C-alpha positions as CSV (number, residue, x, y, z in Angstrom):
1,M,123.0,233.3,152.1
2,A,122.1,230.7,149.4
3,P,121.3,233.6,147.1
4,Y,124.9,235.0,146.8
5,L,126.8,231.5,146.3
6,T,125.9,230.5,142.9
7,P,125.2,232.7,139.8
8,Q,121.2,233.8,140.0
9,R,119.8,235.5,137.5
10,V,122.8,235.7,134.2
11,V,121.7,238.3,131.6
12,R,123.6,238.5,128.5
13,V,124.1,242.6,127.9
14,G,126.3,242.5,124.6
15,N,130.0,242.5,123.6
16,G,129.8,238.6,124.6
17,H,129.7,239.6,128.5
18,T,126.7,239.0,131.1
19,I,125.5,240.3,133.9
20,N,124.4,238.6,137.1
21,L,121.2,239.7,138.8
22,V,119.9,238.8,142.9
23,C,116.7,239.0,143.1
24,L,114.5,238.4,146.0
25,G,111.0,239.4,146.9
26,H,107.6,240.6,145.0
27,G,106.3,244.2,144.6
28,S,106.9,247.4,143.3
29,P,108.9,249.6,143.7
30,T,111.6,247.8,142.9
31,V,114.7,248.9,144.8
32,I,118.0,248.7,142.7
33,L,121.0,247.8,145.2
34,A,124.7,249.3,143.9
35,A,127.7,248.3,145.7
36,G,131.2,250.0,146.2
37,L,134.1,249.6,144.4
38,G,135.5,246.0,144.6
39,G,131.8,244.7,146.2
40,W,129.2,243.1,144.0
41,S,126.0,241.6,145.1
42,L,127.0,240.1,148.6
43,S,127.5,243.5,149.9
44,W,124.0,243.8,150.6
45,V,123.8,240.4,152.1
46,R,122.6,241.9,155.6
47,V,120.1,244.1,153.9
48,Q,118.5,242.6,151.0
49,P,117.0,239.5,152.2
50,A,115.1,241.4,155.0
51,L,114.2,244.1,152.6
52,A,112.7,241.7,150.3
53,K,110.0,241.0,153.0
54,R,108.4,244.0,151.9
55,T,109.0,245.0,148.0
56,R,111.0,243.2,145.0
57,V,114.8,243.7,145.6
58,C,117.6,243.5,143.1
59,A,121.5,243.7,143.8
60,W,124.0,243.3,140.7
61,D,127.5,242.5,140.1
62,R,129.3,244.5,137.9
63,A,131.2,243.0,135.1
64,G,134.1,241.1,136.3
65,Y,132.7,240.7,139.9
66,G,130.6,238.3,141.7
67,F,129.3,236.0,139.3
68,S,129.2,238.7,136.4
69,S,131.6,237.9,133.6
70,P,134.6,240.2,132.3
71,S,133.7,243.1,129.9
72,P,136.1,244.1,126.9
73,Q,134.7,247.8,127.7
74,P,136.0,250.2,129.9
75,Q,134.7,250.1,133.0
76,D,133.5,253.6,133.5
77,I,129.8,254.3,134.9
78,V,128.7,254.8,131.2
79,H,129.5,251.4,130.7
80,T,128.5,249.8,133.7
81,T,125.4,252.0,134.2
82,Q,124.6,250.3,130.6
83,D,124.9,246.8,131.7
84,L,122.5,247.6,134.9
85,E,119.9,248.7,132.0
86,R,120.6,245.8,129.8
87,A,120.7,243.4,132.6
88,L,117.6,244.7,133.9
89,K,115.8,245.2,130.2
90,G,116.6,241.6,129.8
91,A,115.7,240.0,133.0
92,A,111.9,242.0,132.6
93,I,112.2,243.9,135.5
94,A,110.2,247.1,134.9
95,G,110.2,250.5,137.1
96,P,109.3,252.5,139.0
97,Y,112.6,251.5,141.1
98,V,114.2,252.9,144.1
99,M,118.1,253.5,143.8
100,V,120.2,252.6,146.5
101,G,124.1,252.9,145.7
102,H,126.8,252.6,148.1
103,S,130.4,254.3,147.7
104,L,130.8,254.2,143.9
105,G,127.1,252.7,143.5
106,G,126.5,256.2,144.3
107,F,127.7,257.4,140.6
108,E,125.7,254.5,139.1
109,S,122.4,255.5,140.4
110,L,122.9,259.3,140.1
111,R,123.6,258.5,136.2
112,F,120.6,255.6,135.9
113,A,118.0,258.5,137.3
114,D,119.5,261.2,134.8
115,L,119.0,258.7,132.0
116,H,115.2,257.5,133.6
117,R,114.0,260.3,135.5
118,R,110.6,259.4,134.8
119,S,111.2,255.4,136.4
120,I,113.0,256.5,139.7
121,V,110.6,257.4,142.8
122,G,112.9,257.4,145.3
123,M,116.9,257.1,146.1
124,V,119.1,256.1,149.0
125,L,123.1,257.0,148.7
126,V,125.1,255.3,151.0
127,D,128.3,257.2,152.2
128,P,128.0,257.9,148.1
129,D,131.6,259.3,146.6
130,I,131.2,262.8,145.1
131,P,131.2,264.7,142.0
132,D,134.7,265.6,140.5
133,R,136.3,264.0,143.6
134,A,140.1,264.2,142.1
135,A,139.9,268.3,142.3
136,V,138.4,268.5,145.9
137,D,141.1,265.8,147.1
138,E,143.8,268.4,145.6
139,R,141.9,271.2,146.7
140,L,141.6,270.3,150.1
141,A,143.8,267.7,151.0
142,P,146.9,267.4,148.5
143,Q,149.0,265.6,150.7
144,F,146.4,262.5,151.1
145,A,145.2,263.1,147.8
146,T,149.2,262.0,146.6
147,L,148.9,259.3,149.1
148,S,145.7,258.1,147.4
149,R,146.7,257.7,143.8
150,A,150.0,256.2,145.3
151,L,148.0,253.1,146.8
152,E,145.6,252.9,143.9
153,A,149.0,252.5,141.6
154,Q,150.0,249.9,143.9
155,D,146.5,248.0,143.4
156,I,146.5,248.5,139.7
157,K,150.5,247.1,139.4
158,Q,149.5,244.4,141.5
159,R,146.5,243.3,139.4
160,R,147.9,243.5,136.5
161,D,151.1,241.6,137.6
162,C,148.9,238.9,138.6
163,A,146.7,238.5,135.1
164,A,150.5,238.6,133.3
165,Q,151.5,235.8,135.7
166,L,148.6,233.9,135.5
167,K,148.1,234.3,131.3
168,A,151.8,233.0,131.3
169,G,150.9,230.4,133.3
170,K,153.4,231.7,136.1
171,L,151.0,230.8,139.1
172,K,150.2,227.4,139.7
173,S,146.5,226.5,141.9
174,G,147.3,225.8,145.2
175,T,150.3,227.8,145.7
176,A,150.5,231.1,148.0
177,P,151.1,233.5,144.9
178,F,147.9,232.1,143.7
179,A,146.3,232.6,146.2
180,R,147.3,236.1,146.7
181,C,146.3,237.1,143.3
182,T,143.2,235.1,143.3
183,V,141.0,234.3,146.3
184,P,139.0,237.8,147.9
185,H,138.9,238.5,151.4
186,L,135.4,237.3,152.9
187,P,134.5,236.4,156.4
188,A,135.1,232.7,157.4
189,V,131.5,231.9,156.8
190,F,132.0,232.3,153.3
191,S,134.9,230.1,152.7
192,H,133.1,227.8,149.9
193,L,132.2,231.3,147.7
194,Q,135.9,232.3,148.1
195,A,137.0,229.4,146.6
196,V,134.6,229.8,143.9
197,I,135.5,233.3,143.5
198,A,139.1,232.3,143.3
199,R,138.3,229.8,140.7
200,L,136.8,232.6,138.6
201,N,139.6,235.2,139.2
202,A,142.3,232.8,137.7
203,D,141.1,234.3,134.7
204,P,143.4,237.1,133.6
205,A,140.5,239.1,132.0
206,R,138.4,239.1,135.0
207,L,141.2,240.9,136.8
208,L,141.5,243.4,134.0
209,T,137.8,244.2,134.3
210,Q,138.3,244.8,138.1
211,V,141.6,247.0,137.2
212,S,139.7,248.8,134.6
213,T,136.8,249.7,137.2
214,Q,139.3,250.9,139.6
215,K,141.3,252.6,137.0
216,E,138.1,254.7,135.8
217,H,136.9,255.7,139.6
218,Y,138.2,259.8,139.2
219,T,136.6,259.4,135.6
220,D,133.6,258.7,137.2
221,A,133.6,261.3,139.5
222,R,134.0,263.6,136.5
223,E,131.2,261.9,134.7
224,V,128.9,262.4,137.2
225,I,128.9,266.1,137.1
226,N,125.0,267.4,136.1
227,A,124.5,271.0,137.0
228,Q,120.9,270.3,135.4
229,R,120.0,267.3,137.7
230,R,116.8,268.2,140.3
231,Y,114.7,265.5,141.6
232,G,111.8,268.2,142.6
233,D,110.0,266.7,146.0
234,M,111.8,262.8,145.3
235,P,112.3,260.9,148.6
236,L,116.1,261.1,149.0
237,I,117.7,260.5,151.7
238,V,121.9,260.6,152.2
239,L,123.7,258.5,155.1
240,T,127.4,259.8,156.1
241,A,129.2,257.7,157.8
242,G,130.7,259.4,161.0
243,R,134.1,257.5,161.2
244,D,135.4,257.8,158.0
245,E,138.6,259.7,159.2
246,Q,139.4,256.5,161.3
247,A,139.1,254.6,158.1
248,L,140.7,257.1,156.0
249,M,144.0,256.8,157.7
250,S,143.8,253.0,158.4
251,S,143.5,252.6,154.8
252,L,147.0,254.0,154.3
253,S,148.9,251.3,156.4
254,R,149.1,249.6,153.0
255,L,151.6,251.8,152.0
256,P,155.2,250.7,152.3
257,P,156.9,251.8,155.7
258,G,159.0,255.4,155.1
259,T,156.2,256.6,152.1
260,P,157.0,260.1,152.1
261,G,154.1,262.2,153.2
262,A,152.9,259.3,155.6
263,S,156.2,258.5,157.9
264,T,157.1,261.2,160.6
265,P,155.0,262.2,163.4
266,E,154.7,265.6,161.6
267,E,153.5,264.5,158.4
268,L,150.9,262.1,160.1
269,A,149.7,265.0,162.0
270,Q,149.5,267.3,158.9
271,L,147.7,264.2,157.2
272,H,145.0,264.1,159.7
273,E,144.5,267.7,159.4
274,Q,144.0,267.2,156.0
275,I,141.6,264.4,156.0
276,V,139.3,266.0,158.5
277,R,139.0,269.4,156.3
278,F,138.3,266.8,153.1
279,L,135.6,265.1,155.4
280,R,134.2,268.2,156.7
281,D,134.1,270.8,153.4
282,G,134.4,268.0,150.7
283,W,132.7,264.8,151.7
284,G,130.1,265.9,154.1
285,A,129.6,269.3,151.9
286,G,128.8,266.7,148.9
287,H,126.7,265.1,150.4
288,D,124.9,267.9,151.3
289,A,124.5,269.3,147.6
290,Y,123.3,265.4,147.3
291,A,120.3,265.6,149.8
292,A,119.2,269.7,148.2
293,L,118.9,267.8,145.1
294,S,115.2,267.1,146.1
295,T,112.7,269.4,148.6
296,R,112.3,266.2,150.6
297,G,116.2,265.4,150.6
298,R,118.2,265.0,153.9
299,N,121.6,264.1,154.9
300,Q,121.5,261.8,157.6
301,L,124.6,261.2,159.9
302,V,125.8,257.7,161.4
303,P,128.1,258.7,163.7
304,D,129.0,254.9,164.8
305,S,130.0,253.5,161.4
306,T,132.9,253.7,159.3
307,H,132.6,253.8,154.9
308,G,131.6,250.0,155.0
309,I,127.8,251.4,156.4
310,P,125.6,248.1,154.4
311,D,128.0,245.8,156.7
312,E,128.6,247.8,159.8
313,K,125.1,249.3,160.5
314,P,122.6,247.6,158.3
315,E,119.5,248.7,160.1
316,V,120.4,252.2,159.2
317,V,120.4,251.1,155.9
318,L,117.0,249.5,156.0
319,S,115.5,252.0,158.0
320,A,116.7,254.5,155.1
321,V,114.7,252.5,152.3
322,N,111.8,251.7,154.4
323,T,111.3,255.5,154.9
324,V,111.4,256.4,151.1
325,L,109.1,253.4,150.4
326,D,106.9,254.8,153.1
327,E,106.9,258.2,151.3
328,V,106.2,256.5,147.9
329,R,103.6,254.1,148.4
330,P,100.6,256.4,149.1
331,N,101.4,257.6,145.3
332,P,102.5,254.5,143.5
333,S,103.9,255.4,140.0
334,P,102.8,253.3,137.1
335,V,105.4,250.4,135.6
336,V,107.7,252.4,133.1
337,P,109.3,250.6,130.3
338,L,113.1,250.9,130.2
339,P,114.5,252.2,127.1
340,L,118.5,251.5,126.2
341,Q,120.6,254.5,126.3
342,R,124.0,254.1,124.3
343,P,126.9,255.5,125.8
344,Q,128.2,258.9,125.0
């Protein structure tokens, strides 16, 4: 756990902010791990050390998370991917790369590959979010879409209110309101890290950076659309959780009691039906489309896991990445310098 408890390779990426990289192991290609929304390098604690026995593996913290500083820029994938580019460049971590992205991290993996196709030799997408997510939600599950937006607005308002109270000096360390605003939800074994991150979260700019990341989610889903994207015969594995239905229903429990659309037995039954349809015709179909980007792509069901596959089934992620590495290793690519791209 030690590499995740303190800053590791902190790289200045411009505009006064820094990105923290956690790199373990040696060898090529380098595996790049991108966490889901709200996560950081710690999200890969059950995957990265084992994988690092085979090759170099780098996880990274988005701005405002883990040990990366806040950022004044909008936290859409245009800017977060540029942060990753600059961090790798600044740390002299050249390609070839195998990109591994969970959920939102799948968007950054795809955009990075769009910008640096010659540097990418393989990819694993772990229950990745899908392009044009808002439109897919509205088409297949409008009731669920409305409730999800309400839940997101609730979370964003809470973080903004916390930032405003911290800035005004209204929250005092050691109080329950301060803890609600700053303490991340981590397993008890990470109590020391929890206290460290809570101190970092006492910076209002950090909370507002997190708000921006969450707020840009649907913009990211539009930004990642690319009809020209093709990966030839690049090794590509998509992992799809088999129990996302249960997780999505559970997530709505954070809505206030009596919320329209999720209160009566009839509403809950209709909501369940829409979620099933979304997972089959939206989420699952989107994952099939990802796999079809390569002639060697495949979509693998992880039947006994919810969305949190890296934590619940790390062995499945390890197996997928090792399979990709097995397919890449016979024809290793040369080191590829990383040119920086400017946000469009």
